[in-house]
N, C-alpha and C positions, 0 to 999 in steps of 0.2 A: 504494500500500500504506500501511498504518498500523501503528505499533508502539508499544510501551511504553518510555518512558525515565524516568529520574529527572531532573527539571528543577529549576531554582532555586525553583519554586513547588510542588515535590512530584512524585509519580507522575502522569504524564499520557500520554494517547494522542496521538501526534504523527505527521505525515506521514513516510514513509520515503524513501529515495533514489529518484529517478526513473529512474536508469539502473542496471540490475543489474551486479554485478561480472563481469568477463570470465571465461568458462570455467565458469560456475555453472549449476545447474538450479533451476527454480522449484518450491517446495513450497507447496501450498495448505495452510496450517496448520489442523489439526483440533482439537488440544489441546496445551496447554503447561503444565508444572508450575512452581510457584514454589519455589525451593530456598532453604535456609538461607543459602547463599552469595549469593543474590540480595539477601536482606535485609541481609546484611553490606555488600554493595556499595552499596546505596542509602543506607546510613547514612553513607557517606563523601562524599556530595554528588552533584552532577549527573554523569550518564553521557553519553558521546558516542555509544555504540553502543546499539541496541535490545537490551533485556534478554532473557533466557530461553535456557537451554541444554538444557532437558528438553522436547523437542517432537517431534511427529509430524504426518503429513499425507499428501497425495496429490501425486504427480508429474502433469505435464500429460497423460500417457497413462493416468492413473487408477491407477497402481501405488501401493499403500499402503506407506508407509515410516516408520521411525523415524530420526531424524537423529543420527548420531554427531557431537557438537558440537566436535570437534577435527580440523582438517584437518592431520593429521600430515604432515611434509614428505617423509618417505620417503627422504631423501638423507643425513641426518646419521648419525653412527656408531651412535647408539642405535637409530634406525629400522632401519638396515641389519642390526643385530644381533637384530632381532625384538622390541625393547623399546620399542614405540611410546609407552607411557605415560611414558617418559623422554625423549621427543623434545625436542631442544635448542631447537626453534623453535615449540613448542606455544603459548607464552603469546601470541604474535602471531597465532595462528590459531584462537582459541576463539570460537565463536558465542555471543553473549550477553555476552561480556567485551571482546574486542578487535575482533570482527566483529559485525555486526548479527545478532541472534538470533531466537528463535521466539516471543516474546510479541508476536505480530503476526498479521495476517490472511494474510500470505504471507512466505516467506523464500527467499533465494537461497543455495544451498550448493554446495560442491564435489561433483561427481558421486559420488565414492567415499564420501561421508558419508551418502548417502541409502541406507539399508539396507532392502531389501524385508522385509516382515513375513511370518511363517509363517501358514499357513491356520488359521483358528479364533481368531485374536487380534483382538478388536474394536479398530478403529482409534482410537477415542476413549480407549482404555486405554493406548495404546502410549507415551505420554509417560513411563510408569514404566520403560521399557526402560533409560533412562540411569541412574537411581539403582540399578537392579537390577544393571547392569553394574559399577558402582562396588563394590557388595557382592561380586559374584562375583570380581572381580579380587583384592580383599583376602583372600577365602577361599582362592583359589588360591595366593597368596603365602604364606599361613600353613600350607599343606599339609593342609588339612582333608580328611578321607577318610570314606568310609562306615563307620558304626559308632563313629566318634570322638565323645567327649563334649566339647562345647564350650560356652562361655558367651558370650552377646552382652550387652554393656552399652549401654543406650540403646535406646529404642523410638520414635525418630523415623522418618521415611521410610527412611533408610539402614539403621537398625537392624532395622526390620521386613522390609525387603528382604533383609537378611543372614540373618534367621531363615528366610525362604522359600527362599533359595538353598541354605543349608546343609542344610535339611531335604530339599530336592530331591536333593542329593548323598548323602543317607543318613545324615547326622550326627544324633546326639542333641543337641538344643539346649535349653539353659536360658537364660532371659532375665531380666535385672534392669533395672528402670526405676522412676521415682518416681510415675508417674501411672497410676491404676487402669484408665482407659479404654485406654491404650496397652498395658498388660499384657494386657488382655482381647483386644486385637487380635493380640498375639503368640501367645496361647493358641489363637486361631482358626486361626493358621498352623502350629500344631503344636509350639509351644515349651512347656516347663514353666517355671513361674514360681517353683518351689521351688529356690532356689540353694544349692549345697553349697560345694565348694572343691576345690583340687588339680586344676584343669583343665589339660589339656595345651595347649589353645589358648584364649585369651580374645580376643574380637573387640570392640575399643573403638569403638563407633559414636557415642559422645557427644562426644568431643573436648574434655574438660575436665581440669583438674588433679585433681579428685576422681575422675573415671572412671579416669584413669591410676593413681591411688593404689589404687583398688578392684581394678583389673586386676592390679596387682602383689601385692596381698593374696591374691587368689583363684587365681592361676596356680600351678601346681606348680613346685618347683625344677627349673630347666633347661627350663621351658616357654616358650611363645611368646605374645607379645602383638602382635596386628596392629592398626594404627591406621587405621581407616576414617573416623572423624570428622575434622574440620578444627580444628587448634589455631590460633585467631586471636590468642592470646596465648602467650608462652613458658611452658613447664611445667618443673618440676624433677623429678629422679629421686632417690628416697630410698635409704637404706642397704639396705632390704629388696630392692630391685631388684638391687643388686650382690651381696648375700649369696645370693640365689636363682640368680644367673647366668642371668637371664632374657634371652631374645632378643627385641628389639623390632623390628617389621617395619613400616615406613611403607608406605602404599599410596596411589596417586594415579591417578585415572581408570581406564583399561582398555587392553587391547591384545590380545595373543594368548597362549594357554596351550596348550602342546604342539600348536601348529599350528592351534588352534581360535580363531576370532574371538570374543572374550568378549562383544562387543556383540550379535552374532548369537545366541550361546548364551543371553544374557539374554532376548532376545525369545522364544526357545523355552521357557525356564523360565516366563516370564510367561504364555504360552499354555497351559502345563500346570498353572498355579496360579490357577484362576479366583477364589479367595477373596482374592487379594492386593489387587486394586483396591478392593473394598469395605472391606477392613480398613484401607487406607492413605489413600484419597482421601475426605476428609470434607466438603469444600466445593468448589463449582463456581461460576464467575462468567463473564459475558460479557466481551469485550474492553473495552467501554466502562465496565465496572465494575472496571477494573484497580486504581484507587486503593483501593477497598474490599477487593479481593482481597488486596492487600499489607497493608492494615491488619489484616485477620483473620489472615493468616499470621503476623504479628508479635505478635499478642495471645495470650498464654498462656492467658488466661481464656476465649478463644473456642472452645477445644476442638479446634482444627485440628491435623491431622497433616500431610496434604498438601492444598494448595489448587491446583486446576486452573483454567485459563482456557481457555474454548472460544470462539473467534471466531464 
């Protein structure tokens, strides 16, 4: 097998391990997405694990699957309580972070992480199941319901997936972002780009100080701000946050919601939202073009939203 790593000389396609980990199944990778967290990780220097946590492919028996990239332990107190997103052992069991991931021609994963896809979902689209599951988990934590008026801040992949998932659940969604092409993608998914105020729920998919400040400005007193983006630097809370008595809800990965597997539910939403892939995936590269794929994903002037790698 071959996979993508950050090396001392930059992004490179390198040989993978010759012996698969015990107790795993092989996935022939069909497509894999480059996430903003991948870009952050490569900025820190060489990685020892093959990158990529947004991926899908086929099992040896031909079953099409999307890979849940966290092998939750199932035995810690949080897993036993049904809160897998809070698994105490997750950091050491993440594909593309601590375990070899899916920016590769094949991957070896725990059997429970290979989630069969619903009929009608094109396999090369299914790398979007992972960011869609991230969005769905945050939406669930924030208590978004049908008919609710919500605001999404940020129109990157997670922001646009948040628009799609919230619209699928019947919410009225407004979207605020800085780039016209991304606003247009959000409109295609059913969002309004006319932003008002006094929102019961604001979903921050940007993960910056300015987006948190904007969320605090636009949420109603007593409202909720769900954090779906990743804060790579510390952020501060101002007086308005306290005066409004806002509830802030951090969200990380995905698990179960009222007994429903959020990763499986995300696959169903993706199958029911055919416009999502064309709205989000702007660039596709082969595995041997991984260095260029990462360059484009990191270049704001390239117009990329989601970059996919297809071995």
